[in-house]
A tleap script that builds the chain and sets N, CA, C and O, in Angstrom:
source leaprc.protein.ff14SB
mol = sequence {
  NMET ALA GLY ARG ASN TYR CYS GLY PRO TRP
  ARG ARG THR PRO GLY ARG LEU LEU GLY THR
  GLY ILE ILE ARG PHE TYR GLN LEU THR LEU
  SER GLY PHE VAL GLY ASN THR CYS ARG HIE
  ALA PRO THR CYS SER GLU TYR GLY TYR GLU
  ALA VAL ALA ARG HIE GLY LEU TRP LYS GLY
  GLY TRP MET ALA LEU PHE ARG PHE MET ARG
  CYS GLY PRO GLY GLY THR HIE GLY PHE ASP
  PRO VAL PRO GLU LYS LEU ASP ASP ASP LEU
  SER ALA PHE THR PRO TRP ARG PHE TRP ARG
  VAL SER ARG THR CARG
}
set mol.1.N position { 0.816 -1.266 -0.035 }
set mol.1.CA position { -0.084 0.014 -0.052 }
set mol.1.C position { 0.922 1.387 0.045 }
set mol.1.O position { 1.806 1.648 0.861 }
set mol.2.N position { 0.541 1.970 -0.844 }
set mol.2.CA position { 1.403 3.529 -0.885 }
set mol.2.C position { 0.964 4.328 0.199 }
set mol.2.O position { -0.186 4.348 0.639 }
set mol.3.N position { 2.024 5.053 0.651 }
set mol.3.CA position { 1.864 5.927 1.616 }
set mol.3.C position { 1.370 7.204 1.237 }
set mol.3.O position { 1.381 7.509 0.045 }
set mol.4.N position { 0.845 8.157 2.280 }
set mol.4.CA position { 0.599 9.419 1.860 }
set mol.4.C position { 1.326 10.298 1.243 }
set mol.4.O position { 0.884 11.109 0.430 }
set mol.5.N position { 2.841 10.159 1.696 }
set mol.5.CA position { 3.604 10.961 1.205 }
set mol.5.C position { 4.682 10.340 0.232 }
set mol.5.O position { 4.649 9.128 0.017 }
set mol.6.N position { 5.786 11.269 -0.453 }
set mol.6.CA position { 6.532 10.443 -1.242 }
set mol.6.C position { 7.220 9.494 -0.954 }
set mol.6.O position { 7.842 9.458 0.108 }
set mol.7.N position { 7.254 8.449 -1.915 }
set mol.7.CA position { 7.928 7.151 -1.315 }
set mol.7.C position { 9.249 6.873 -2.489 }
set mol.7.O position { 9.860 5.807 -2.564 }
set mol.8.N position { 9.447 7.792 -3.144 }
set mol.8.CA position { 10.431 7.494 -4.069 }
set mol.8.C position { 12.020 7.770 -3.429 }
set mol.8.O position { 12.162 8.250 -2.304 }
set mol.9.N position { 12.954 7.472 -4.133 }
set mol.9.CA position { 14.373 7.675 -3.695 }
set mol.9.C position { 14.611 9.178 -3.440 }
set mol.9.O position { 14.251 10.051 -4.230 }
set mol.10.N position { 15.239 9.407 -2.288 }
set mol.10.CA position { 15.914 10.717 -1.835 }
set mol.10.C position { 16.902 10.677 -0.939 }
set mol.10.O position { 16.967 9.837 -0.043 }
set mol.11.N position { 17.845 11.716 -1.161 }
set mol.11.CA position { 19.111 11.643 -0.186 }
set mol.11.C position { 18.587 12.127 1.421 }
set mol.11.O position { 18.135 13.261 1.580 }
set mol.12.N position { 18.673 11.367 2.325 }
set mol.12.CA position { 18.566 11.624 3.552 }
set mol.12.C position { 19.594 12.448 4.356 }
set mol.12.O position { 20.247 12.042 5.317 }
set mol.13.N position { 19.629 13.777 3.749 }
set mol.13.CA position { 20.486 14.633 4.619 }
set mol.13.C position { 19.865 15.250 5.718 }
set mol.13.O position { 18.652 15.182 5.916 }
set mol.14.N position { 20.790 15.948 6.558 }
set mol.14.CA position { 19.995 16.471 7.858 }
set mol.14.C position { 19.011 17.546 7.675 }
set mol.14.O position { 18.138 17.820 8.499 }
set mol.15.N position { 19.211 18.188 6.462 }
set mol.15.CA position { 17.989 19.302 6.299 }
set mol.15.C position { 16.939 18.784 5.524 }
set mol.15.O position { 15.889 19.424 5.468 }
set mol.16.N position { 17.064 17.667 4.885 }
set mol.16.CA position { 15.789 17.071 4.259 }
set mol.16.C position { 14.993 16.321 5.528 }
set mol.16.O position { 13.763 16.307 5.595 }
set mol.17.N position { 15.835 15.721 6.488 }
set mol.17.CA position { 15.123 14.877 7.365 }
set mol.17.C position { 14.284 15.882 8.384 }
set mol.17.O position { 13.225 15.595 8.942 }
set mol.18.N position { 14.989 17.086 8.488 }
set mol.18.CA position { 14.355 18.149 9.663 }
set mol.18.C position { 13.095 18.590 8.880 }
set mol.18.O position { 11.968 18.486 9.365 }
set mol.19.N position { 13.326 19.062 7.705 }
set mol.19.CA position { 12.159 19.502 6.877 }
set mol.19.C position { 10.983 18.551 6.832 }
set mol.19.O position { 9.878 18.868 7.270 }
set mol.20.N position { 11.236 17.446 6.322 }
set mol.20.CA position { 10.243 16.062 6.197 }
set mol.20.C position { 9.499 15.855 7.556 }
set mol.20.O position { 8.273 15.792 7.646 }
set mol.21.N position { 10.395 15.754 8.636 }
set mol.21.CA position { 10.031 15.580 9.989 }
set mol.21.C position { 8.979 16.718 10.440 }
set mol.21.O position { 7.951 16.475 11.072 }
set mol.22.N position { 9.360 17.888 10.053 }
set mol.22.CA position { 8.363 18.795 10.674 }
set mol.22.C position { 7.002 18.781 9.881 }
set mol.22.O position { 5.939 19.111 10.407 }
set mol.23.N position { 7.108 18.417 8.711 }
set mol.23.CA position { 5.853 18.261 8.052 }
set mol.23.C position { 5.027 17.180 8.274 }
set mol.23.O position { 3.797 17.148 8.257 }
set mol.24.N position { 5.880 16.231 8.502 }
set mol.24.CA position { 5.246 14.911 9.276 }
set mol.24.C position { 4.655 15.229 10.558 }
set mol.24.O position { 3.531 14.815 10.840 }
set mol.25.N position { 5.279 15.875 11.284 }
set mol.25.CA position { 4.599 16.051 12.609 }
set mol.25.C position { 3.427 17.041 12.586 }
set mol.25.O position { 2.566 16.913 13.456 }
set mol.26.N position { 3.317 17.967 11.720 }
set mol.26.CA position { 2.144 18.572 11.456 }
set mol.26.C position { 0.931 17.919 10.765 }
set mol.26.O position { -0.228 18.327 10.844 }
set mol.27.N position { 1.382 16.799 10.048 }
set mol.27.CA position { 0.320 16.038 9.316 }
set mol.27.C position { -0.259 15.058 10.529 }
set mol.27.O position { -1.459 14.785 10.530 }
set mol.28.N position { 0.640 14.522 11.587 }
set mol.28.CA position { 0.059 13.719 12.496 }
set mol.28.C position { -0.598 14.532 13.686 }
set mol.28.O position { -1.272 13.924 14.518 }
set mol.29.N position { -0.438 15.686 13.761 }
set mol.29.CA position { -1.021 16.505 14.871 }
set mol.29.C position { -2.145 17.461 14.523 }
set mol.29.O position { -3.338 17.234 14.722 }
set mol.30.N position { -1.584 18.660 13.931 }
set mol.30.CA position { -2.420 19.640 13.656 }
set mol.30.C position { -3.323 19.461 12.364 }
set mol.30.O position { -4.434 19.991 12.325 }
set mol.31.N position { -2.835 18.708 11.307 }
set mol.31.CA position { -3.711 18.592 10.250 }
set mol.31.C position { -5.014 18.244 10.447 }
set mol.31.O position { -5.840 18.737 9.679 }
set mol.32.N position { -5.448 17.372 11.461 }
set mol.32.CA position { -6.817 16.819 11.727 }
set mol.32.C position { -7.675 18.131 12.070 }
set mol.32.O position { -8.811 18.328 11.639 }
set mol.33.N position { -7.016 18.933 12.848 }
set mol.33.CA position { -7.910 20.114 13.254 }
set mol.33.C position { -8.093 21.236 12.345 }
set mol.33.O position { -8.945 22.109 12.508 }
set mol.34.N position { -7.233 21.182 11.345 }
set mol.34.CA position { -7.499 22.383 10.305 }
set mol.34.C position { -8.434 21.813 9.330 }
set mol.34.O position { -9.057 22.601 8.617 }
set mol.35.N position { -8.600 20.661 9.212 }
set mol.35.CA position { -9.608 20.362 8.128 }
set mol.35.C position { -8.969 19.743 6.721 }
set mol.35.O position { -7.790 19.837 6.380 }
set mol.36.N position { -9.911 19.168 6.078 }
set mol.36.CA position { -9.532 18.705 4.727 }
set mol.36.C position { -9.917 19.556 3.620 }
set mol.36.O position { -10.649 19.079 2.753 }
set mol.37.N position { -9.504 20.796 3.534 }
set mol.37.CA position { -9.869 21.954 2.626 }
set mol.37.C position { -8.993 22.368 1.530 }
set mol.37.O position { -9.212 23.395 0.887 }
set mol.38.N position { -7.879 21.488 1.277 }
set mol.38.CA position { -6.982 21.897 0.360 }
set mol.38.C position { -7.591 21.915 -1.055 }
set mol.38.O position { -8.401 21.051 -1.390 }
set mol.39.N position { -7.182 22.942 -1.919 }
set mol.39.CA position { -7.768 23.127 -3.134 }
set mol.39.C position { -6.987 22.455 -4.187 }
set mol.39.O position { -7.328 22.514 -5.369 }
set mol.40.N position { -5.891 21.784 -3.760 }
set mol.40.CA position { -4.897 21.270 -4.759 }
set mol.40.C position { -4.911 19.741 -4.473 }
set mol.40.O position { -5.370 19.256 -3.439 }
set mol.41.N position { -4.339 19.001 -5.536 }
set mol.41.CA position { -4.058 17.614 -5.466 }
set mol.41.C position { -2.443 17.531 -5.869 }
set mol.41.O position { -2.055 17.939 -6.964 }
set mol.42.N position { -1.647 17.032 -4.997 }
set mol.42.CA position { -1.841 16.623 -3.894 }
set mol.42.C position { -1.927 17.695 -2.716 }
set mol.42.O position { -1.576 18.840 -3.002 }
set mol.43.N position { -2.392 17.412 -1.332 }
set mol.43.CA position { -2.380 18.582 -0.485 }
set mol.43.C position { -1.182 19.224 -0.280 }
set mol.43.O position { -0.109 18.659 -0.494 }
set mol.44.N position { -1.273 20.407 0.133 }
set mol.44.CA position { -0.282 21.254 0.530 }
set mol.44.C position { 1.018 20.590 1.342 }
set mol.44.O position { 2.197 20.780 1.045 }
set mol.45.N position { 0.573 19.850 2.324 }
set mol.45.CA position { 1.433 19.084 3.025 }
set mol.45.C position { 2.173 18.051 2.570 }
set mol.45.O position { 3.283 17.806 3.043 }
set mol.46.N position { 1.645 17.373 1.642 }
set mol.46.CA position { 2.031 16.256 0.771 }
set mol.46.C position { 2.900 16.810 -0.216 }
set mol.46.O position { 3.965 16.244 -0.459 }
set mol.47.N position { 2.566 17.853 -0.811 }
set mol.47.CA position { 3.432 18.775 -1.884 }
set mol.47.C position { 4.838 19.128 -1.096 }
set mol.47.O position { 5.938 18.925 -1.611 }
set mol.48.N position { 4.674 19.626 0.084 }
set mol.48.CA position { 5.743 20.180 0.901 }
set mol.48.C position { 6.696 19.079 1.115 }
set mol.48.O position { 7.870 19.125 0.747 }
set mol.49.N position { 6.144 18.081 1.728 }
set mol.49.CA position { 7.122 16.796 1.982 }
set mol.49.C position { 7.815 16.263 0.791 }
set mol.49.O position { 9.010 15.973 0.860 }
set mol.50.N position { 6.993 16.087 -0.523 }
set mol.50.CA position { 7.919 15.760 -1.489 }
set mol.50.C position { 8.970 16.756 -2.048 }
set mol.50.O position { 10.095 16.456 -2.448 }
set mol.51.N position { 8.396 18.031 -2.005 }
set mol.51.CA position { 9.422 19.195 -2.511 }
set mol.51.C position { 10.687 19.150 -1.719 }
set mol.51.O position { 11.801 19.325 -2.213 }
set mol.52.N position { 10.441 18.897 -0.426 }
set mol.52.CA position { 11.790 19.037 0.627 }
set mol.52.C position { 12.581 17.779 0.173 }
set mol.52.O position { 13.745 17.867 -0.220 }
set mol.53.N position { 11.802 16.432 0.252 }
set mol.53.CA position { 12.618 15.216 -0.078 }
set mol.53.C position { 13.445 15.241 -1.324 }
set mol.53.O position { 14.608 14.838 -1.331 }
set mol.54.N position { 12.760 15.775 -2.506 }
set mol.54.CA position { 13.394 15.990 -3.858 }
set mol.54.C position { 14.472 16.896 -3.838 }
set mol.54.O position { 15.613 16.525 -4.112 }
set mol.55.N position { 14.160 18.204 -3.496 }
set mol.55.CA position { 14.906 19.306 -3.714 }
set mol.55.C position { 15.804 19.787 -2.690 }
set mol.55.O position { 16.750 20.498 -3.028 }
set mol.56.N position { 15.621 19.484 -1.482 }
set mol.56.CA position { 16.238 19.971 -0.117 }
set mol.56.C position { 15.463 20.741 0.487 }
set mol.56.O position { 14.402 21.140 0.007 }
set mol.57.N position { 15.944 21.072 1.730 }
set mol.57.CA position { 15.271 22.076 2.587 }
set mol.57.C position { 15.061 23.477 2.014 }
set mol.57.O position { 13.965 24.031 2.095 }
set mol.58.N position { 16.140 24.055 1.426 }
set mol.58.CA position { 15.984 25.299 1.064 }
set mol.58.C position { 15.081 25.462 -0.248 }
set mol.58.O position { 14.072 26.166 -0.269 }
set mol.59.N position { 15.457 24.888 -1.108 }
set mol.59.CA position { 14.342 25.101 -2.491 }
set mol.59.C position { 12.989 24.396 -2.168 }
set mol.59.O position { 11.904 24.900 -2.458 }
set mol.60.N position { 13.113 23.360 -1.633 }
set mol.60.CA position { 11.720 22.495 -1.388 }
set mol.60.C position { 10.980 23.431 -0.413 }
set mol.60.O position { 9.779 23.572 -0.645 }
set mol.61.N position { 11.461 24.050 0.570 }
set mol.61.CA position { 10.734 24.946 1.617 }
set mol.61.C position { 10.265 26.096 0.840 }
set mol.61.O position { 9.120 26.474 1.088 }
set mol.62.N position { 10.862 26.655 0.045 }
set mol.62.CA position { 10.374 27.847 -0.608 }
set mol.62.C position { 9.257 27.568 -1.589 }
set mol.62.O position { 8.289 28.317 -1.728 }
set mol.63.N position { 9.459 26.379 -2.301 }
set mol.63.CA position { 8.285 25.796 -3.253 }
set mol.63.C position { 6.987 25.399 -2.253 }
set mol.63.O position { 5.832 25.490 -2.670 }
set mol.64.N position { 7.269 25.001 -1.041 }
set mol.64.CA position { 6.120 24.544 -0.339 }
set mol.64.C position { 5.382 25.784 0.330 }
set mol.64.O position { 4.192 25.755 0.645 }
set mol.65.N position { 6.240 26.897 0.516 }
set mol.65.CA position { 5.623 28.138 1.170 }
set mol.65.C position { 4.919 28.923 0.168 }
set mol.65.O position { 4.001 29.658 0.532 }
set mol.66.N position { 5.268 28.842 -1.107 }
set mol.66.CA position { 4.510 29.721 -2.332 }
set mol.66.C position { 3.366 28.749 -2.580 }
set mol.66.O position { 2.259 29.193 -2.884 }
set mol.67.N position { 3.566 27.536 -2.473 }
set mol.67.CA position { 2.105 26.655 -3.071 }
set mol.67.C position { 1.246 27.049 -1.827 }
set mol.67.O position { 0.138 27.511 -2.100 }
set mol.68.N position { 1.563 26.947 -0.554 }
set mol.68.CA position { 0.528 27.144 0.549 }
set mol.68.C position { -0.009 28.600 0.491 }
set mol.68.O position { -1.166 28.839 0.838 }
set mol.69.N position { 0.846 29.591 0.045 }
set mol.69.CA position { 0.290 30.908 -0.253 }
set mol.69.C position { -0.696 30.931 -1.383 }
set mol.69.O position { -1.693 31.645 -1.281 }
set mol.70.N position { -0.496 30.221 -2.424 }
set mol.70.CA position { -1.629 30.205 -3.395 }
set mol.70.C position { -2.849 29.383 -3.134 }
set mol.70.O position { -3.826 29.453 -3.879 }
set mol.71.N position { -2.807 28.627 -2.117 }
set mol.71.CA position { -3.882 28.006 -1.668 }
set mol.71.C position { -5.195 28.460 -1.006 }
set mol.71.O position { -6.171 27.751 -0.759 }
set mol.72.N position { -5.021 29.924 -0.736 }
set mol.72.CA position { -6.179 30.375 -0.097 }
set mol.72.C position { -7.220 30.931 -1.092 }
set mol.72.O position { -7.014 30.759 -2.294 }
set mol.73.N position { -8.315 31.581 -0.681 }
set mol.73.CA position { -9.368 32.230 -1.449 }
set mol.73.C position { -8.831 32.830 -2.769 }
set mol.73.O position { -7.762 33.436 -2.692 }
set mol.74.N position { -9.354 32.750 -3.796 }
set mol.74.CA position { -8.931 33.402 -4.916 }
set mol.74.C position { -7.812 32.795 -5.677 }
set mol.74.O position { -7.511 33.178 -6.807 }
set mol.75.N position { -7.143 31.753 -4.986 }
set mol.75.CA position { -6.145 31.143 -5.448 }
set mol.75.C position { -6.053 30.384 -6.655 }
set mol.75.O position { -6.906 30.514 -7.533 }
set mol.76.N position { -4.960 29.500 -6.784 }
set mol.76.CA position { -5.006 28.367 -7.803 }
set mol.76.C position { -5.917 26.899 -7.121 }
set mol.76.O position { -6.173 26.687 -5.936 }
set mol.77.N position { -6.168 26.282 -7.987 }
set mol.77.CA position { -6.639 24.920 -7.718 }
set mol.77.C position { -6.437 23.632 -8.922 }
set mol.77.O position { -6.267 23.820 -10.127 }
set mol.78.N position { -6.494 22.582 -8.368 }
set mol.78.CA position { -6.294 21.605 -9.334 }
set mol.78.C position { -5.185 20.645 -8.976 }
set mol.78.O position { -4.629 20.611 -7.878 }
set mol.79.N position { -4.901 19.821 -10.073 }
set mol.79.CA position { -3.573 18.970 -9.732 }
set mol.79.C position { -2.266 19.726 -10.185 }
set mol.79.O position { -2.079 20.244 -11.286 }
set mol.80.N position { -1.359 19.683 -9.063 }
set mol.80.CA position { -0.348 20.585 -9.095 }
set mol.80.C position { 0.888 19.577 -8.548 }
set mol.80.O position { 1.211 19.692 -7.365 }
set mol.81.N position { 1.488 18.727 -9.277 }
set mol.81.CA position { 2.684 17.883 -8.820 }
set mol.81.C position { 3.980 18.628 -8.597 }
set mol.81.O position { 4.175 19.673 -9.218 }
set mol.82.N position { 4.790 18.205 -7.834 }
set mol.82.CA position { 6.120 18.761 -7.561 }
set mol.82.C position { 6.921 18.319 -8.906 }
set mol.82.O position { 6.926 17.178 -9.370 }
set mol.83.N position { 7.491 19.274 -9.356 }
set mol.83.CA position { 8.406 19.091 -10.614 }
set mol.83.C position { 9.426 18.159 -10.242 }
set mol.83.O position { 9.919 18.264 -9.119 }
set mol.84.N position { 9.902 17.058 -11.203 }
set mol.84.CA position { 10.993 16.286 -10.652 }
set mol.84.C position { 12.380 16.864 -11.008 }
set mol.84.O position { 13.366 16.281 -10.557 }
set mol.85.N position { 12.539 17.962 -11.780 }
set mol.85.CA position { 13.659 18.480 -12.269 }
set mol.85.C position { 13.497 20.072 -12.174 }
set mol.85.O position { 12.529 20.517 -12.792 }
set mol.86.N position { 14.285 20.981 -11.505 }
set mol.86.CA position { 14.050 22.231 -11.375 }
set mol.86.C position { 14.823 23.082 -12.664 }
set mol.86.O position { 15.825 22.520 -13.106 }
set mol.87.N position { 14.505 24.152 -13.182 }
set mol.87.CA position { 15.236 24.752 -14.226 }
set mol.87.C position { 16.502 25.380 -13.490 }
set mol.87.O position { 16.581 25.690 -12.302 }
set mol.88.N position { 17.518 25.496 -14.529 }
set mol.88.CA position { 18.883 25.916 -14.177 }
set mol.88.C position { 18.930 27.332 -13.349 }
set mol.88.O position { 19.829 27.619 -12.558 }
set mol.89.N position { 17.772 28.195 -13.677 }
set mol.89.CA position { 17.787 29.552 -13.239 }
set mol.89.C position { 17.412 29.822 -11.910 }
set mol.89.O position { 17.597 30.924 -11.393 }
set mol.90.N position { 16.821 28.736 -11.253 }
set mol.90.CA position { 16.536 28.784 -9.768 }
set mol.90.C position { 17.657 28.674 -8.904 }
set mol.90.O position { 18.305 27.629 -8.951 }
set mol.91.N position { 18.019 29.641 -8.068 }
set mol.91.CA position { 19.079 29.791 -7.371 }
set mol.91.C position { 18.699 29.880 -5.902 }
set mol.91.O position { 17.577 30.274 -5.583 }
set mol.92.N position { 19.702 29.487 -4.908 }
set mol.92.CA position { 19.385 29.767 -3.481 }
set mol.92.C position { 19.304 31.246 -3.152 }
set mol.92.O position { 18.791 31.735 -2.145 }
set mol.93.N position { 19.956 31.954 -4.268 }
set mol.93.CA position { 20.052 33.579 -3.916 }
set mol.93.C position { 18.887 34.271 -4.502 }
set mol.93.O position { 18.732 35.476 -4.304 }
set mol.94.N position { 17.968 33.507 -5.287 }
set mol.94.CA position { 16.874 34.163 -5.736 }
set mol.94.C position { 15.582 33.377 -5.284 }
set mol.94.O position { 15.028 32.639 -6.099 }
set mol.95.N position { 15.174 33.495 -4.226 }
set mol.95.CA position { 14.036 32.771 -3.793 }
set mol.95.C position { 12.667 33.052 -4.281 }
set mol.95.O position { 11.731 32.253 -4.303 }
set mol.96.N position { 12.667 34.415 -4.710 }
set mol.96.CA position { 11.353 34.699 -5.407 }
set mol.96.C position { 10.978 34.110 -6.650 }
set mol.96.O position { 9.834 34.171 -7.102 }
set mol.97.N position { 11.934 33.542 -7.201 }
set mol.97.CA position { 11.709 32.837 -8.678 }
set mol.97.C position { 11.003 31.509 -8.320 }
set mol.97.O position { 10.403 30.943 -9.234 }
set mol.98.N position { 11.008 30.971 -7.135 }
set mol.98.CA position { 10.484 29.657 -6.814 }
set mol.98.C position { 8.731 29.859 -6.867 }
set mol.98.O position { 7.992 28.875 -6.823 }
set mol.99.N position { 8.229 31.197 -6.960 }
set mol.99.CA position { 6.709 31.561 -6.992 }
set mol.99.C position { 6.274 30.816 -8.142 }
set mol.99.O position { 5.237 30.162 -8.032 }
set mol.100.N position { 7.008 30.812 -9.403 }
set mol.100.CA position { 6.370 30.342 -10.734 }
set mol.100.C position { 6.669 28.874 -10.885 }
set mol.100.O position { 6.123 28.239 -11.787 }
set mol.101.N position { 7.552 28.272 -10.005 }
set mol.101.CA position { 7.863 26.776 -10.222 }
set mol.101.C position { 6.595 26.148 -10.614 }
set mol.101.O position { 6.467 25.745 -11.771 }
set mol.102.N position { 5.678 26.032 -9.785 }
set mol.102.CA position { 4.554 24.881 -9.809 }
set mol.102.C position { 3.148 25.664 -10.027 }
set mol.102.O position { 2.218 25.254 -9.332 }
set mol.103.N position { 2.954 26.458 -10.676 }
set mol.103.CA position { 1.766 27.320 -10.882 }
set mol.103.C position { 0.827 26.037 -11.609 }
set mol.103.O position { 1.308 25.284 -12.456 }
set mol.104.N position { -0.230 25.968 -11.238 }
set mol.104.CA position { -1.229 25.063 -11.893 }
set mol.104.C position { -1.341 25.687 -13.347 }
set mol.104.O position { -1.683 26.844 -13.591 }
set mol.105.N position { -0.997 24.728 -14.255 }
set mol.105.CA position { -1.264 25.247 -15.693 }
set mol.105.C position { -2.776 25.026 -16.366 }
set mol.105.O position { -3.010 25.429 -17.505 }
savepdb mol mol.pdb
quit
């Protein structure tokens, strides 16, 4: 049976373990109180877990934050998967560029 979160291969670096651990803690504790109202598939926490696991704490964290910000009223909706590979112009020094990474097309 497949789990709720990303099950593919990813490097278990300290940053990635910290990021995925925080997201998993949220899923097990607070997520039940917030409700199941996410407008995207996968949910924002599942997206964040996969983004951090695939792309690291810094890049994946920015992607997850911007996805969460787009999830509000008047925001995007629909199927919005984490990209397997990021463009070369995305840098740790330009986090605002991660806003356009996974907009629902």
